[in-house]
All heavy atoms as a GROMACS GRO file, in nm:
protein
  613
    1MET      N    1   0.081  -0.119   0.000
    1MET     CA    2   0.000   0.000   0.000
    1MET      C    3   0.087   0.127   0.000
    1MET      O    4   0.050   0.226  -0.062
    1MET     CB    5  -0.092  -0.002   0.121
    1MET     CG    6  -0.187   0.114   0.126
    1MET     SD    7  -0.307   0.094   0.255
    1MET     CE    8  -0.449   0.054   0.157
    2ILE      N    9   0.199   0.125   0.067
    2ILE     CA   10   0.284   0.244   0.072
    2ILE      C   11   0.386   0.247  -0.042
    2ILE      O   12   0.450   0.350  -0.065
    2ILE     CB   13   0.353   0.257   0.210
    2ILE    CG1   14   0.400   0.401   0.231
    2ILE    CG2   15   0.467   0.157   0.224
    2ILE    CD1   16   0.434   0.436   0.373
    3ALA      N   17   0.398   0.140  -0.115
    3ALA     CA   18   0.499   0.131  -0.222
    3ALA      C   19   0.486   0.243  -0.326
    3ALA      O   20   0.589   0.302  -0.362
    3ALA     CB   21   0.493  -0.006  -0.289
    4PRO      N   22   0.368   0.277  -0.375
    4PRO     CA   23   0.360   0.387  -0.472
    4PRO      C   24   0.406   0.521  -0.413
    4PRO      O   25   0.473   0.600  -0.479
    4PRO     CB   26   0.211   0.393  -0.510
    4PRO     CG   27   0.158   0.258  -0.476
    4PRO     CD   28   0.239   0.211  -0.359
    5TYR      N   29   0.374   0.544  -0.288
    5TYR     CA   30   0.417   0.666  -0.219
    5TYR      C   31   0.569   0.668  -0.204
    5TYR      O   32   0.633   0.770  -0.225
    5TYR     CB   33   0.348   0.677  -0.084
    5TYR     CG   34   0.380   0.804  -0.009
    5TYR    CD1   35   0.337   0.927  -0.056
    5TYR    CD2   36   0.454   0.801   0.108
    5TYR    CE1   37   0.368   1.045   0.013
    5TYR    CE2   38   0.485   0.917   0.177
    5TYR     CZ   39   0.442   1.038   0.129
    5TYR     OH   40   0.472   1.153   0.196
    6TYR      N   41   0.626   0.555  -0.170
    6TYR     CA   42   0.771   0.541  -0.157
    6TYR      C   43   0.839   0.572  -0.290
    6TYR      O   44   0.940   0.642  -0.295
    6TYR     CB   45   0.803   0.399  -0.110
    6TYR     CG   46   0.948   0.371  -0.081
    6TYR    CD1   47   1.007   0.420   0.035
    6TYR    CD2   48   1.025   0.295  -0.167
    6TYR    CE1   49   1.141   0.393   0.064
    6TYR    CE2   50   1.158   0.268  -0.139
    6TYR     CZ   51   1.215   0.317  -0.024
    6TYR     OH   52   1.347   0.290   0.004
    7CYS      N   53   0.779   0.524  -0.398
    7CYS     CA   54   0.830   0.552  -0.533
    7CYS      C   55   0.824   0.702  -0.562
    7CYS      O   56   0.919   0.759  -0.616
    7CYS     CB   57   0.752   0.472  -0.635
    7CYS     SG   58   0.817   0.485  -0.802
    8GLU      N   59   0.715   0.766  -0.526
    8GLU     CA   60   0.701   0.912  -0.545
    8GLU      C   61   0.810   0.986  -0.467
    8GLU      O   62   0.869   1.082  -0.518
    8GLU     CB   63   0.565   0.960  -0.496
    8GLU     CG   64   0.449   0.924  -0.584
    8GLU     CD   65   0.315   0.964  -0.521
    8GLU    OE1   66   0.311   1.061  -0.442
    8GLU    OE2   67   0.215   0.896  -0.550
    9LEU      N   68   0.834   0.944  -0.344
    9LEU     CA   69   0.937   1.008  -0.263
    9LEU      C   70   1.075   0.993  -0.326
    9LEU      O   71   1.156   1.085  -0.323
    9LEU     CB   72   0.937   0.951  -0.122
    9LEU     CG   73   0.817   0.986  -0.035
    9LEU    CD1   74   0.821   0.909   0.096
    9LEU    CD2   75   0.810   1.136  -0.008
   10SER      N   76   1.101   0.876  -0.386
   10SER     CA   77   1.231   0.854  -0.449
   10SER      C   78   1.252   0.950  -0.567
   10SER      O   79   1.364   0.992  -0.595
   10SER     CB   80   1.247   0.709  -0.494
   10SER     OG   81   1.166   0.682  -0.606
   11GLU      N   82   1.144   0.986  -0.634
   11GLU     CA   83   1.154   1.082  -0.745
   11GLU      C   84   1.164   1.226  -0.693
   11GLU      O   85   1.232   1.309  -0.753
   11GLU     CB   86   1.033   1.066  -0.838
   11GLU     CG   87   1.033   0.933  -0.910
   11GLU     CD   88   0.904   0.905  -0.986
   11GLU    OE1   89   0.816   0.994  -0.992
   11GLU    OE2   90   0.892   0.793  -1.039
   12LYS      N   91   1.100   1.253  -0.582
   12LYS     CA   92   1.099   1.387  -0.523
   12LYS      C   93   1.234   1.422  -0.460
   12LYS      O   94   1.273   1.539  -0.455
   12LYS     CB   95   0.989   1.395  -0.418
   12LYS     CG   96   0.967   1.532  -0.358
   12LYS     CD   97   0.846   1.531  -0.266
   12LYS     CE   98   0.823   1.666  -0.202
   12LYS     NZ   99   0.707   1.666  -0.112
   13TYR      N  100   1.305   1.320  -0.410
   13TYR     CA  101   1.434   1.340  -0.342
   13TYR      C  102   1.544   1.260  -0.414
   13TYR      O  103   1.591   1.159  -0.364
   13TYR     CB  104   1.423   1.297  -0.196
   13TYR     CG  105   1.321   1.378  -0.119
   13TYR    CD1  106   1.192   1.330  -0.098
   13TYR    CD2  107   1.353   1.504  -0.069
   13TYR    CE1  108   1.097   1.405  -0.029
   13TYR    CE2  109   1.260   1.580   0.000
   13TYR     CZ  110   1.132   1.530   0.019
   13TYR     OH  111   1.040   1.606   0.088
   14PRO      N  112   1.587   1.307  -0.533
   14PRO     CA  113   1.684   1.230  -0.612
   14PRO      C  114   1.824   1.223  -0.551
   14PRO      O  115   1.904   1.139  -0.594
   14PRO     CB  116   1.686   1.305  -0.746
   14PRO     CG  117   1.643   1.444  -0.713
   14PRO     CD  118   1.546   1.430  -0.598
   15SER      N  119   1.854   1.305  -0.451
   15SER     CA  120   1.988   1.299  -0.391
   15SER      C  121   2.000   1.188  -0.287
   15SER      O  122   2.107   1.165  -0.233
   15SER     CB  123   2.022   1.434  -0.327
   15SER     OG  124   1.929   1.465  -0.226
   16ILE      N  125   1.888   1.118  -0.263
   16ILE     CA  126   1.887   1.008  -0.167
   16ILE      C  127   1.867   0.877  -0.243
   16ILE      O  128   1.787   0.869  -0.336
   16ILE     CB  129   1.773   1.026  -0.064
   16ILE    CG1  130   1.791   1.154   0.015
   16ILE    CG2  131   1.764   0.906   0.029
   16ILE    CD1  132   1.675   1.187   0.107
   17MET      N  133   1.939   0.773  -0.202
   17MET     CA  134   1.923   0.641  -0.263
   17MET      C  135   1.812   0.566  -0.190
   17MET      O  136   1.816   0.550  -0.069
   17MET     CB  137   2.052   0.561  -0.255
   17MET     CG  138   2.040   0.425  -0.321
   17MET     SD  139   2.189   0.323  -0.305
   17MET     CE  140   2.308   0.423  -0.390
   18PHE      N  141   1.712   0.523  -0.265
   18PHE     CA  142   1.600   0.445  -0.212
   18PHE      C  143   1.614   0.302  -0.261
   18PHE      O  144   1.636   0.278  -0.379
   18PHE     CB  145   1.467   0.501  -0.263
   18PHE     CG  146   1.428   0.633  -0.205
   18PHE    CD1  147   1.494   0.750  -0.242
   18PHE    CD2  148   1.324   0.643  -0.115
   18PHE    CE1  149   1.458   0.874  -0.188
   18PHE    CE2  150   1.286   0.764  -0.061
   18PHE     CZ  151   1.353   0.880  -0.098
   19LEU      N  152   1.601   0.205  -0.169
   19LEU     CA  153   1.612   0.064  -0.206
   19LEU      C  154   1.493  -0.013  -0.150
   19LEU      O  155   1.439   0.022  -0.046
   19LEU     CB  156   1.740   0.003  -0.147
   19LEU     CG  157   1.871   0.068  -0.189
   19LEU    CD1  158   1.985   0.012  -0.106
   19LEU    CD2  159   1.896   0.046  -0.336
   20LEU      N  160   1.456  -0.119  -0.221
   20LEU     CA  161   1.352  -0.210  -0.175
   20LEU      C  162   1.415  -0.347  -0.156
   20LEU      O  163   1.494  -0.391  -0.238
   20LEU     CB  164   1.240  -0.223  -0.278
   20LEU     CG  165   1.157  -0.099  -0.304
   20LEU    CD1  166   1.064  -0.123  -0.424
   20LEU    CD2  167   1.075  -0.063  -0.183
   21VAL      N  168   1.379  -0.414  -0.047
   21VAL     CA  169   1.430  -0.548  -0.020
   21VAL      C  170   1.310  -0.640   0.004
   21VAL      O  171   1.222  -0.607   0.084
   21VAL     CB  172   1.522  -0.549   0.103
   21VAL    CG1  173   1.564  -0.689   0.139
   21VAL    CG2  174   1.644  -0.460   0.080
   22ASP      N  175   1.308  -0.751  -0.067
   22ASP     CA  176   1.204  -0.852  -0.046
   22ASP      C  177   1.246  -0.940   0.071
   22ASP      O  178   1.331  -1.027   0.057
   22ASP     CB  179   1.186  -0.934  -0.174
   22ASP     CG  180   1.074  -1.036  -0.164
   22ASP    OD1  181   1.037  -1.077  -0.052
   22ASP    OD2  182   1.022  -1.075  -0.270
   23VAL      N  183   1.187  -0.914   0.188
   23VAL     CA  184   1.228  -0.986   0.308
   23VAL      C  185   1.187  -1.133   0.306
   23VAL      O  186   1.245  -1.214   0.378
   23VAL     CB  187   1.178  -0.918   0.437
   23VAL    CG1  188   1.244  -0.783   0.455
   23VAL    CG2  189   1.027  -0.906   0.439
   24ASP      N  190   1.089  -1.168   0.224
   24ASP     CA  191   1.053  -1.310   0.212
   24ASP      C  192   1.161  -1.384   0.134
   24ASP      O  193   1.193  -1.498   0.166
   24ASP     CB  194   0.917  -1.325   0.141
   24ASP     CG  195   0.804  -1.270   0.225
   24ASP    OD1  196   0.809  -1.284   0.348
   24ASP    OD2  197   0.709  -1.213   0.168
   25GLU      N  198   1.215  -1.318   0.033
   25GLU     CA  199   1.319  -1.379  -0.049
   25GLU      C  200   1.455  -1.377   0.021
   25GLU      O  201   1.538  -1.467   0.002
   25GLU     CB  202   1.329  -1.305  -0.183
   25GLU     CG  203   1.416  -1.374  -0.283
   25GLU     CD  204   1.406  -1.310  -0.420
   25GLU    OE1  205   1.294  -1.285  -0.467
   25GLU    OE2  206   1.513  -1.286  -0.479
   26LEU      N  207   1.477  -1.276   0.104
   26LEU     CA  208   1.605  -1.260   0.173
   26LEU      C  209   1.585  -1.272   0.324
   26LEU      O  210   1.607  -1.177   0.400
   26LEU     CB  211   1.668  -1.125   0.137
   26LEU     CG  212   1.699  -1.105  -0.012
   26LEU    CD1  213   1.742  -0.963  -0.038
   26LEU    CD2  214   1.805  -1.204  -0.057
   27ALA      N  215   1.548  -1.389   0.368
   27ALA     CA  216   1.518  -1.412   0.510
   27ALA      C  217   1.639  -1.384   0.599
   27ALA      O  218   1.624  -1.332   0.710
   27ALA     CB  219   1.468  -1.555   0.530
   28ASP      N  220   1.757  -1.416   0.554
   28ASP     CA  221   1.878  -1.390   0.633
   28ASP      C  222   1.897  -1.240   0.656
   28ASP      O  223   1.939  -1.197   0.762
   28ASP     CB  224   2.003  -1.447   0.565
   28ASP     CG  225   2.006  -1.599   0.570
   28ASP    OD1  226   1.931  -1.658   0.652
   28ASP    OD2  227   2.084  -1.658   0.493
   29PHE      N  228   1.863  -1.161   0.554
   29PHE     CA  229   1.872  -1.015   0.567
   29PHE      C  230   1.776  -0.967   0.676
   29PHE      O  231   1.812  -0.884   0.758
   29PHE     CB  232   1.837  -0.950   0.432
   29PHE     CG  233   1.843  -0.800   0.435
   29PHE    CD1  234   1.962  -0.734   0.411
   29PHE    CD2  235   1.729  -0.725   0.461
   29PHE    CE1  236   1.968  -0.596   0.413
   29PHE    CE2  237   1.735  -0.586   0.464
   29PHE     CZ  238   1.854  -0.522   0.439
   30SER      N  239   1.655  -1.020   0.675
   30SER     CA  240   1.554  -0.983   0.776
   30SER      C  241   1.605  -1.011   0.917
   30SER      O  242   1.587  -0.931   1.008
   30SER     CB  243   1.424  -1.060   0.754
   30SER     OG  244   1.373  -1.035   0.628
   31THR      N  245   1.667  -1.125   0.933
   31THR     CA  246   1.721  -1.163   1.064
   31THR      C  247   1.837  -1.072   1.103
   31THR      O  248   1.841  -1.020   1.215
   31THR     CB  249   1.767  -1.310   1.062
   31THR    OG1  250   1.656  -1.392   1.025
   31THR    CG2  251   1.820  -1.353   1.196
   32LEU      N  252   1.927  -1.051   1.010
   32LEU     CA  253   2.045  -0.968   1.036
   32LEU      C  254   2.008  -0.826   1.075
   32LEU      O  255   2.067  -0.768   1.165
   32LEU     CB  256   2.135  -0.966   0.911
   32LEU     CG  257   2.266  -0.890   0.921
   32LEU    CD1  258   2.359  -0.954   1.023
   32LEU    CD2  259   2.332  -0.883   0.786
   33TRP      N  260   1.906  -0.770   1.011
   33TRP     CA  261   1.863  -0.633   1.038
   33TRP      C  262   1.749  -0.626   1.140
   33TRP      O  263   1.694  -0.520   1.164
   33TRP     CB  264   1.822  -0.564   0.907
   33TRP     CG  265   1.943  -0.522   0.829
   33TRP    CD1  266   2.019  -0.601   0.748
   33TRP    CD2  267   2.003  -0.394   0.829
   33TRP    NE1  268   2.124  -0.527   0.697
   33TRP    CE2  269   2.116  -0.400   0.745
   33TRP    CE3  270   1.974  -0.274   0.891
   33TRP    CZ2  271   2.198  -0.291   0.722
   33TRP    CZ3  272   2.055  -0.164   0.867
   33TRP    CH2  273   2.166  -0.173   0.784
   34ASP      N  274   1.714  -0.739   1.198
   34ASP     CA  275   1.612  -0.746   1.304
   34ASP      C  276   1.479  -0.686   1.259
   34ASP      O  277   1.417  -0.608   1.331
   34ASP     CB  278   1.663  -0.678   1.430
   34ASP     CG  279   1.580  -0.715   1.552
   34ASP    OD1  280   1.527  -0.828   1.556
   34ASP    OD2  281   1.566  -0.631   1.643
   35ILE      N  282   1.435  -0.726   1.140
   35ILE     CA  283   1.307  -0.678   1.087
   35ILE      C  284   1.196  -0.766   1.141
   35ILE      O  285   1.190  -0.884   1.113
   35ILE     CB  286   1.308  -0.678   0.932
   35ILE    CG1  287   1.417  -0.583   0.882
   35ILE    CG2  288   1.171  -0.639   0.878
   35ILE    CD1  289   1.441  -0.591   0.733
   36LYS      N  290   1.109  -0.704   1.220
   36LYS     CA  291   0.999  -0.777   1.283
   36LYS      C  292   0.865  -0.752   1.215
   36LYS      O  293   0.770  -0.826   1.234
   36LYS     CB  294   0.986  -0.735   1.431
   36LYS     CG  295   1.112  -0.752   1.511
   36LYS     CD  296   1.124  -0.891   1.565
   36LYS     CE  297   1.237  -0.898   1.666
   36LYS     NZ  298   1.334  -0.997   1.635
   37ALA      N  299   0.855  -0.642   1.140
   37ALA     CA  300   0.730  -0.604   1.074
   37ALA      C  301   0.762  -0.536   0.943
   37ALA      O  302   0.871  -0.482   0.924
   37ALA     CB  303   0.650  -0.511   1.163
   38THR      N  304   0.666  -0.539   0.852
   38THR     CA  305   0.681  -0.467   0.726
   38THR      C  306   0.565  -0.371   0.710
   38THR      O  307   0.453  -0.402   0.752
   38THR     CB  308   0.685  -0.564   0.606
   38THR    OG1  309   0.570  -0.645   0.606
   38THR    CG2  310   0.809  -0.649   0.609
   39PRO      N  311   0.592  -0.255   0.655
   39PRO     CA  312   0.724  -0.212   0.610
   39PRO      C  313   0.810  -0.161   0.724
   39PRO      O  314   0.760  -0.113   0.825
   39PRO     CB  315   0.692  -0.096   0.515
   39PRO     CG  316   0.566  -0.038   0.569
   39PRO     CD  317   0.488  -0.154   0.625
   40THR      N  318   0.939  -0.176   0.706
   40THR     CA  319   1.038  -0.118   0.795
   40THR      C  320   1.133  -0.036   0.708
   40THR      O  321   1.182  -0.087   0.608
   40THR     CB  322   1.117  -0.225   0.872
   40THR    OG1  323   1.027  -0.298   0.955
   40THR    CG2  324   1.225  -0.163   0.960
   41PHE      N  325   1.154   0.088   0.745
   41PHE     CA  326   1.240   0.178   0.670
   41PHE      C  327   1.365   0.207   0.752
   41PHE      O  328   1.355   0.244   0.869
   41PHE     CB  329   1.168   0.311   0.639
   41PHE     CG  330   1.042   0.292   0.561
   41PHE    CD1  331   0.919   0.279   0.626
   41PHE    CD2  332   1.045   0.286   0.423
   41PHE    CE1  333   0.802   0.262   0.554
   41PHE    CE2  334   0.928   0.268   0.350
   41PHE     CZ  335   0.807   0.256   0.416
   42PHE      N  336   1.480   0.187   0.691
   42PHE     CA  337   1.607   0.218   0.755
   42PHE      C  338   1.667   0.339   0.686
   42PHE      O  339   1.661   0.350   0.564
   42PHE     CB  340   1.705   0.100   0.743
   42PHE     CG  341   1.664  -0.019   0.823
   42PHE    CD1  342   1.593  -0.123   0.766
   42PHE    CD2  343   1.700  -0.030   0.957
   42PHE    CE1  344   1.555  -0.233   0.840
   42PHE    CE2  345   1.663  -0.140   1.032
   42PHE     CZ  346   1.590  -0.241   0.973
   43PHE      N  347   1.726   0.425   0.764
   43PHE     CA  348   1.794   0.543   0.712
   43PHE      C  349   1.940   0.528   0.748
   43PHE      O  350   1.976   0.519   0.866
   43PHE     CB  351   1.733   0.670   0.774
   43PHE     CG  352   1.586   0.681   0.746
   43PHE    CD1  353   1.492   0.621   0.830
   43PHE    CD2  354   1.539   0.747   0.633
   43PHE    CE1  355   1.356   0.628   0.804
   43PHE    CE2  356   1.403   0.755   0.606
   43PHE     CZ  357   1.311   0.696   0.691
   44LEU      N  358   2.025   0.521   0.645
   44LEU     CA  359   2.166   0.496   0.663
   44LEU      C  360   2.249   0.614   0.615
   44LEU      O  361   2.212   0.680   0.517
   44LEU     CB  362   2.210   0.372   0.585
   44LEU     CG  363   2.130   0.244   0.607
   44LEU    CD1  364   2.173   0.136   0.510
   44LEU    CD2  365   2.146   0.196   0.749
   45LYS      N  366   2.359   0.637   0.683
   45LYS     CA  367   2.457   0.735   0.638
   45LYS      C  368   2.594   0.675   0.660
   45LYS      O  369   2.624   0.628   0.770
   45LYS     CB  370   2.443   0.865   0.715
   45LYS     CG  371   2.542   0.971   0.668
   45LYS     CD  372   2.520   1.104   0.732
   45LYS     CE  373   2.620   1.200   0.672
   45LYS     NZ  374   2.596   1.336   0.715
   46ASP      N  375   2.674   0.674   0.555
   46ASP     CA  376   2.808   0.616   0.562
   46ASP      C  377   2.803   0.471   0.611
   46ASP      O  378   2.887   0.428   0.689
   46ASP     CB  379   2.900   0.700   0.649
   46ASP     CG  380   2.918   0.842   0.596
   46ASP    OD1  381   2.919   0.858   0.472
   46ASP    OD2  382   2.929   0.935   0.676
   47GLY      N  383   2.700   0.397   0.570
   47GLY     CA  384   2.688   0.256   0.604
   47GLY      C  385   2.637   0.228   0.744
   47GLY      O  386   2.629   0.113   0.784
   48LYS      N  387   2.601   0.332   0.817
   48LYS     CA  388   2.553   0.314   0.954
   48LYS      C  389   2.408   0.361   0.966
   48LYS      O  390   2.370   0.463   0.909
   48LYS     CB  391   2.640   0.393   1.052
   48LYS     CG  392   2.782   0.340   1.060
   48LYS     CD  393   2.860   0.417   1.164
   48LYS     CE  394   2.993   0.358   1.193
   48LYS     NZ  395   3.091   0.352   1.095
   49GLU      N  396   2.330   0.288   1.043
   49GLU     CA  397   2.191   0.323   1.066
   49GLU      C  398   2.183   0.451   1.150
   49GLU      O  399   2.238   0.458   1.258
   49GLU     CB  400   2.118   0.209   1.138
   49GLU     CG  401   1.972   0.233   1.159
   49GLU     CD  402   1.902   0.119   1.232
   49GLU    OE1  403   1.946   0.002   1.219
   49GLU    OE2  404   1.805   0.147   1.302
   50VAL      N  405   2.111   0.552   1.098
   50VAL     CA  406   2.093   0.677   1.171
   50VAL      C  407   1.948   0.695   1.218
   50VAL      O  408   1.922   0.777   1.306
   50VAL     CB  409   2.138   0.800   1.089
   50VAL    CG1  410   2.288   0.796   1.066
   50VAL    CG2  411   2.062   0.812   0.958
   51ASP      N  412   1.857   0.618   1.159
   51ASP     CA  413   1.717   0.626   1.200
   51ASP      C  414   1.644   0.505   1.143
   51ASP      O  415   1.696   0.434   1.057
   51ASP     CB  416   1.652   0.755   1.149
   51ASP     CG  417   1.534   0.800   1.232
   51ASP    OD1  418   1.487   0.724   1.319
   51ASP    OD2  419   1.488   0.915   1.211
   52LYS      N  420   1.523   0.484   1.195
   52LYS     CA  421   1.443   0.368   1.153
   52LYS      C  422   1.296   0.403   1.174
   52LYS      O  423   1.261   0.474   1.268
   52LYS     CB  424   1.482   0.248   1.240
   52LYS     CG  425   1.408   0.121   1.212
   52LYS     CD  426   1.464   0.012   1.305
   52LYS     CE  427   1.390  -0.118   1.295
   52LYS     NZ  428   1.447  -0.220   1.383
   53LEU      N  429   1.212   0.353   1.086
   53LEU     CA  430   1.067   0.371   1.098
   53LEU      C  431   1.000   0.238   1.068
   53LEU      O  432   1.025   0.178   0.964
   53LEU     CB  433   1.017   0.479   1.001
   53LEU     CG  434   0.866   0.499   0.993
   53LEU    CD1  435   0.811   0.553   1.125
   53LEU    CD2  436   0.830   0.592   0.878
   54VAL      N  437   0.916   0.195   1.159
   54VAL     CA  438   0.840   0.071   1.139
   54VAL      C  439   0.695   0.110   1.118
   54VAL      O  440   0.637   0.182   1.199
   54VAL     CB  441   0.853  -0.024   1.261
   54VAL    CG1  442   0.769  -0.149   1.240
   54VAL    CG2  443   0.999  -0.061   1.285
   55GLY      N  444   0.638   0.063   1.008
   55GLY     CA  445   0.498   0.092   0.979
   55GLY      C  446   0.483   0.186   0.860
   55GLY      O  447   0.576   0.252   0.818
   56ALA      N  448   0.362   0.189   0.807
   56ALA     CA  449   0.331   0.267   0.687
   56ALA      C  450   0.276   0.405   0.723
   56ALA      O  451   0.168   0.443   0.682
   56ALA     CB  452   0.232   0.190   0.600
   57ASN      N  453   0.353   0.480   0.798
   57ASN     CA  454   0.313   0.614   0.840
   57ASN      C  455   0.371   0.715   0.740
   57ASN      O  456   0.486   0.757   0.750
   57ASN     CB  457   0.366   0.639   0.982
   57ASN     CG  458   0.325   0.772   1.038
   57ASN    OD1  459   0.303   0.868   0.966
   57ASN    ND2  460   0.315   0.778   1.169
   58LYS      N  461   0.288   0.756   0.642
   58LYS     CA  462   0.335   0.844   0.535
   58LYS      C  463   0.391   0.976   0.586
   58LYS      O  464   0.501   1.015   0.544
   58LYS     CB  465   0.222   0.870   0.434
   58LYS     CG  466   0.188   0.751   0.349
   58LYS     CD  467   0.077   0.786   0.251
   58LYS     CE  468   0.040   0.668   0.164
   58LYS     NZ  469  -0.065   0.704   0.068
   59PRO      N  470   0.320   1.048   0.674
   59PRO     CA  471   0.377   1.176   0.720
   59PRO      C  472   0.511   1.160   0.794
   59PRO      O  473   0.603   1.239   0.773
   59PRO     CB  474   0.270   1.232   0.815
   59PRO     CG  475   0.144   1.161   0.779
   59PRO     CD  476   0.186   1.027   0.727
   60GLU      N  477   0.522   1.058   0.875
   60GLU     CA  478   0.646   1.036   0.950
   60GLU      C  479   0.759   0.994   0.855
   60GLU      O  480   0.874   1.036   0.872
   60GLU     CB  481   0.625   0.931   1.058
   60GLU     CG  482   0.740   0.918   1.154
   60GLU     CD  483   0.767   1.042   1.239
   60GLU    OE1  484   0.678   1.127   1.254
   60GLU    OE2  485   0.880   1.053   1.289
   61LEU      N  486   0.728   0.914   0.754
   61LEU     CA  487   0.827   0.872   0.656
   61LEU      C  488   0.883   0.994   0.583
   61LEU      O  489   1.005   1.011   0.574
   61LEU     CB  490   0.767   0.773   0.556
   61LEU     CG  491   0.859   0.728   0.443
   61LEU    CD1  492   0.985   0.660   0.498
   61LEU    CD2  493   0.784   0.636   0.348
   62GLU      N  494   0.795   1.080   0.534
   62GLU     CA  495   0.845   1.198   0.462
   62GLU      C  496   0.920   1.291   0.557
   62GLU      O  497   1.022   1.350   0.519
   62GLU     CB  498   0.734   1.274   0.390
   62GLU     CG  499   0.792   1.388   0.307
   62GLU     CD  500   0.704   1.437   0.195
   62GLU    OE1  501   0.582   1.411   0.197
   62GLU    OE2  502   0.759   1.503   0.105
   63LYS      N  503   0.875   1.304   0.678
   63LYS     CA  504   0.944   1.388   0.777
   63LYS      C  505   1.088   1.342   0.794
   63LYS      O  506   1.182   1.422   0.795
   63LYS     CB  507   0.868   1.384   0.909
   63LYS     CG  508   0.930   1.465   1.020
   63LYS     CD  509   0.843   1.453   1.145
   63LYS     CE  510   0.918   1.490   1.269
   63LYS     NZ  511   0.840   1.465   1.390
   64LYS      N  512   1.107   1.211   0.808
   64LYS     CA  513   1.241   1.156   0.827
   64LYS      C  514   1.326   1.174   0.700
   64LYS      O  515   1.445   1.202   0.708
   64LYS     CB  516   1.234   1.009   0.868
   64LYS     CG  517   1.182   0.991   1.011
   64LYS     CD  518   1.171   0.845   1.049
   64LYS     CE  519   1.119   0.826   1.188
   64LYS     NZ  520   1.213   0.868   1.292
   65ILE      N  521   1.263   1.159   0.584
   65ILE     CA  522   1.335   1.177   0.458
   65ILE      C  523   1.378   1.323   0.442
   65ILE      O  524   1.489   1.351   0.396
   65ILE     CB  525   1.250   1.128   0.339
   65ILE    CG1  526   1.244   0.975   0.342
   65ILE    CG2  527   1.307   1.177   0.207
   65ILE    CD1  528   1.150   0.913   0.243
   66VAL      N  529   1.293   1.416   0.480
   66VAL     CA  530   1.328   1.557   0.472
   66VAL      C  531   1.450   1.586   0.560
   66VAL      O  532   1.542   1.658   0.518
   66VAL     CB  533   1.208   1.647   0.512
   66VAL    CG1  534   1.252   1.790   0.537
   66VAL    CG2  535   1.101   1.642   0.405
   67VAL      N  536   1.454   1.530   0.679
   67VAL     CA  537   1.569   1.550   0.769
   67VAL      C  538   1.696   1.497   0.703
   67VAL      O  539   1.800   1.564   0.703
   67VAL     CB  540   1.545   1.483   0.906
   67VAL    CG1  541   1.673   1.479   0.989
   67VAL    CG2  542   1.434   1.555   0.981
   68ILE      N  543   1.689   1.378   0.646
   68ILE     CA  544   1.805   1.319   0.578
   68ILE      C  545   1.844   1.404   0.459
   68ILE      O  546   1.961   1.433   0.437
   68ILE     CB  547   1.776   1.173   0.534
   68ILE    CG1  548   1.748   1.083   0.654
   68ILE    CG2  549   1.887   1.118   0.445
   68ILE    CD1  550   1.866   1.059   0.744
   69ASN      N  551   1.746   1.446   0.380
   69ASN     CA  552   1.772   1.525   0.261
   69ASN      C  553   1.840   1.658   0.297
   69ASN      O  554   1.930   1.701   0.228
   69ASN     CB  555   1.641   1.551   0.186
   69ASN     CG  556   1.664   1.619   0.053
   69ASN    OD1  557   1.725   1.562  -0.036
   69ASN    ND2  558   1.616   1.741   0.040
   70ASP      N  559   1.796   1.718   0.404
   70ASP     CA  560   1.856   1.846   0.447
   70ASP      C  561   2.002   1.829   0.487
   70ASP      O  562   2.078   1.926   0.484
   70ASP     CB  563   1.776   1.907   0.562
   70ASP     CG  564   1.640   1.960   0.515
   70ASP    OD1  565   1.617   1.969   0.393
   70ASP    OD2  566   1.557   1.992   0.602
   71ALA      N  567   2.040   1.709   0.526
   71ALA     CA  568   2.177   1.682   0.568
   71ALA      C  569   2.269   1.644   0.450
   71ALA      O  570   2.391   1.640   0.464
   71ALA     CB  571   2.180   1.569   0.672
   72VAL      N  572   2.208   1.618   0.333
   72VAL     CA  573   2.286   1.578   0.215
   72VAL      C  574   2.335   1.703   0.143
   72VAL      O  575   2.256   1.793   0.114
   72VAL     CB  576   2.197   1.494   0.119
   72VAL    CG1  577   2.270   1.466  -0.012
   72VAL    CG2  578   2.155   1.364   0.184
   73PRO      N  579   2.467   1.710   0.115
   73PRO     CA  580   2.517   1.825   0.039
   73PRO      C  581   2.458   1.824  -0.102
   73PRO      O  582   2.451   1.720  -0.167
   73PRO     CB  583   2.668   1.802   0.033
   73PRO     CG  584   2.699   1.689   0.123
   73PRO     CD  585   2.571   1.617   0.152
   74HIS      N  586   2.411   1.938  -0.147
   74HIS     CA  587   2.351   1.950  -0.280
   74HIS      C  588   2.442   2.033  -0.369
   74HIS      O  589   2.503   2.131  -0.324
   74HIS     CB  590   2.213   2.015  -0.271
   74HIS     CG  591   2.117   1.936  -0.191
   74HIS    ND1  592   2.047   1.830  -0.242
   74HIS    CD2  593   2.078   1.945  -0.060
   74HIS    CE1  594   1.969   1.778  -0.148
   74HIS    NE2  595   1.987   1.847  -0.036
   75LYS      N  596   2.449   1.995  -0.495
   75LYS     CA  597   2.530   2.072  -0.592
   75LYS      C  598   2.461   2.202  -0.623
   75LYS      O  599   2.340   2.207  -0.638
   75LYS     CB  600   2.550   1.991  -0.719
   75LYS     CG  601   2.633   1.866  -0.699
   75LYS     CD  602   2.650   1.792  -0.828
   75LYS     CE  603   2.731   1.665  -0.804
   75LYS     NZ  604   2.748   1.587  -0.924
   76GLN      N  605   2.537   2.307  -0.633
   76GLN     CA  606   2.484   2.440  -0.665
   76GLN      C  607   2.489   2.462  -0.813
   76GLN      O  608   2.572   2.424  -0.882
   76GLN     CB  609   2.564   2.549  -0.592
   76GLN     CG  610   2.552   2.538  -0.444
   76GLN     CD  611   2.415   2.583  -0.392
   76GLN    OE1  612   2.348   2.664  -0.452
   76GLN    NE2  613   2.373   2.528  -0.280
   0.00000   0.00000   0.00000
């Protein structure tokens, strides 16, 4: 249900890399990242988790993306 919105966000914020992982296909990944529910959104910087959101909360997802986007250097 949130996938189309996630796709829209990826187009709106091109300076951020958006990825999708099929946790059913990659069960080891789910275990390694301690994913207990879907959707789960991880926010990474320099390979380290800086934030996480569990659930399909559209306003909170965009809020967190805006914070990350504001921290990304943009070309002038």
